[in-house]
Structure formats: C-alpha cells, structure tokens
C-alpha positions as CSV (number, residue, x, y, z in Angstrom):
1,M,-44.9,-12.7,15.4
2,A,-42.9,-11.5,12.1
3,Q,-40.5,-9.3,14.3
4,E,-39.1,-12.2,16.3
5,R,-38.6,-14.6,13.0
6,A,-36.4,-11.7,11.3
7,H,-34.8,-11.4,14.8
8,E,-34.2,-15.1,14.6
9,E,-33.0,-15.1,10.9
10,G,-30.4,-12.2,11.4
11,Q,-26.8,-12.7,12.2
12,Q,-25.9,-12.3,16.3
13,H,-22.1,-12.5,16.5
14,P,-21.1,-12.4,20.0
15,I,-19.3,-9.2,21.6
16,K,-16.6,-11.4,22.8
17,L,-15.4,-11.6,19.0
18,Y,-15.4,-8.2,18.5
19,L,-13.2,-7.0,22.0
20,V,-10.6,-9.7,20.5
21,V,-10.8,-8.0,17.1
22,W,-10.5,-4.6,18.7
23,G,-7.5,-6.2,21.1
24,W,-5.4,-7.0,17.9
25,L,-5.9,-3.9,15.7
26,F,-4.3,-2.6,19.0
27,V,-1.3,-4.7,18.6
28,L,-0.8,-4.5,15.1
29,S,-1.1,-0.6,15.8
30,T,1.5,-0.8,18.8
31,C,3.8,-3.3,16.1
32,S,3.1,-0.5,13.6
33,Y,4.3,2.5,16.1
34,L,7.2,0.2,17.6
35,V,8.5,0.4,14.0
36,D,9.4,3.9,13.8
37,Y,10.2,4.0,17.9
38,F,13.2,1.3,17.0
39,G,14.3,3.5,13.9
40,L,13.8,1.1,11.2
41,E,14.5,2.2,7.7
42,G,14.4,1.3,4.1
43,Y,12.5,-1.6,2.9
44,L,12.0,-3.6,6.1
45,R,10.1,-0.2,7.8
46,W,7.9,0.1,4.6
47,S,7.2,-3.7,4.2
48,L,6.4,-3.9,8.1
49,I,4.3,-0.7,7.8
50,L,2.3,-1.8,4.9
51,L,1.9,-5.6,6.4
52,F,0.4,-4.6,9.5
53,M,-1.8,-2.2,7.3
54,V,-3.3,-4.8,5.1
55,V,-3.7,-7.1,8.1
56,K,-5.5,-4.6,10.1
57,A,-7.7,-3.7,6.9
58,G,-8.0,-6.8,6.5
59,L,-9.5,-7.6,9.9
60,I,-11.9,-4.3,10.0
61,V,-13.2,-5.3,6.8
62,A,-13.9,-9.0,7.9
63,I,-15.6,-8.7,11.0
64,F,-16.6,-5.4,11.3
65,M,-18.1,-4.7,7.7
66,H,-19.4,-8.4,8.3
67,M,-17.7,-9.7,5.2
68,A,-16.8,-13.1,6.7
69,W,-20.5,-14.3,6.5
70,E,-20.9,-12.7,3.4
71,R,-21.5,-14.7,0.1
72,L,-18.4,-15.6,-2.0
73,A,-20.0,-13.9,-5.1
74,L,-20.3,-10.7,-2.7
75,M,-17.1,-11.0,-1.4
76,Y,-15.4,-11.3,-4.8
77,A,-17.6,-8.1,-6.1
78,I,-16.1,-6.0,-3.6
79,L,-11.9,-7.5,-2.8
80,V,-11.6,-8.3,-7.0
81,P,-11.5,-4.7,-8.3
82,P,-8.8,-3.2,-5.7
83,G,-7.2,-6.7,-6.6
84,A,-7.6,-5.6,-10.4
85,V,-6.1,-2.0,-9.4
86,L,-3.0,-3.2,-7.5
87,L,-2.0,-5.4,-10.3
88,F,-2.3,-2.5,-12.6
89,V,-0.1,0.1,-10.7
90,A,2.5,-2.6,-10.4
91,I,2.8,-3.2,-14.1
92,M,2.8,0.2,-14.6
93,A,5.5,0.5,-12.0
94,F,7.2,-1.8,-14.3
95,E,6.4,-0.2,-17.5
96,S,7.7,3.2,-15.9
97,D,11.7,1.7,-15.1
98,Y,11.4,0.1,-18.6
99,T,10.7,3.5,-20.2
100,H,12.9,5.7,-18.1
101,L,15.7,3.3,-19.0
102,T,15.4,3.5,-23.0
103,R,15.0,7.2,-22.7
104,V,18.3,7.1,-20.7
105,A,19.1,5.2,-23.2
106,F,18.3,7.1,-26.4
107,F,18.5,10.8,-25.4
108,G,21.7,10.4,-23.1
109,M,21.4,11.5,-18.8
110,G,19.6,15.1,-19.4
111,N,20.4,17.5,-17.0
112,V,23.8,15.9,-16.3
113,S,24.7,16.5,-19.8
114,A,23.6,20.0,-19.6
115,Q,25.6,20.6,-16.2
116,N,29.1,18.9,-17.7
117,Q,28.4,21.4,-20.6
118,A,28.1,24.3,-17.9
119,V,31.1,23.3,-16.4
120,E,32.8,22.7,-19.3
121,Y,32.3,26.5,-20.7
122,Q,33.0,27.8,-17.3
123,K,36.5,26.2,-17.4
124,S,37.1,27.3,-21.0
125,S,35.8,30.6,-20.8
126,G,37.9,31.3,-17.1
127,S,41.3,30.0,-19.1
128,E,40.8,32.7,-21.9
129,R,41.1,35.4,-19.3
C-alpha cells in the first residue's frame, strides 16, 4: 500500500516528451555542425555556436534533469550562481579593455617601441660602415 501511494505521488512523464526533446537536441546539434560546414566566420559563427549550445544546455537541464518541475527556489539556487559568474566575467572583460588602454596610454606601445629602436639602431650602425 505504501509503495502504491509513493508511486502515485511521484511524477510520471510521457516518453513522447523525452523523444521530442531528443529530436530537438539532434536538430540543434545538426545546426551547430552546419555553421562550420557552411564556413561561417567571425562573430556570427561564435554567436550561433554559443546560442545553439545554450539552448541545448537549457533543454537538458529543464527536461532530463527535471528542473522544469522543480520549485522556483531550487531553480534560483541552481541557476543564479552561473548567471552571476557570467556577469562577473563580463565585468572583467570590460575592465581588461580599460586596463589595456590605460597602460598603452601611459607606458607607450611596448614591444613596438623596442622594435622601432632596434630598426633605427640597425640603420644607424649600417650607415657608419
């Protein structure tokens, strides 16, 4: 009796749902492959690949990990930390551009200046011969 009651309380998902999600994962993987097959390059290529990757990960988390049927508090506990990490990575990327531009402004071009000095030295030493 207790086993029947526990079985009734458990969630049962139709196999059709899993097959449809599997089909979508196959289609999205094919689209990701076609991005390389058609030779797309640059930001478009990486944007499409990342888009397909995020959608596939979302489907896997929502359906196969049963996140779609969980309480909102549990979803926040699992999904907010990666979102915060992505936010901090974006802030660091923005900060790195600022730091690089500041260093170039204050310290010059670095190796480019050293290369110019080496070329000038070779020219001056070559003209003395």
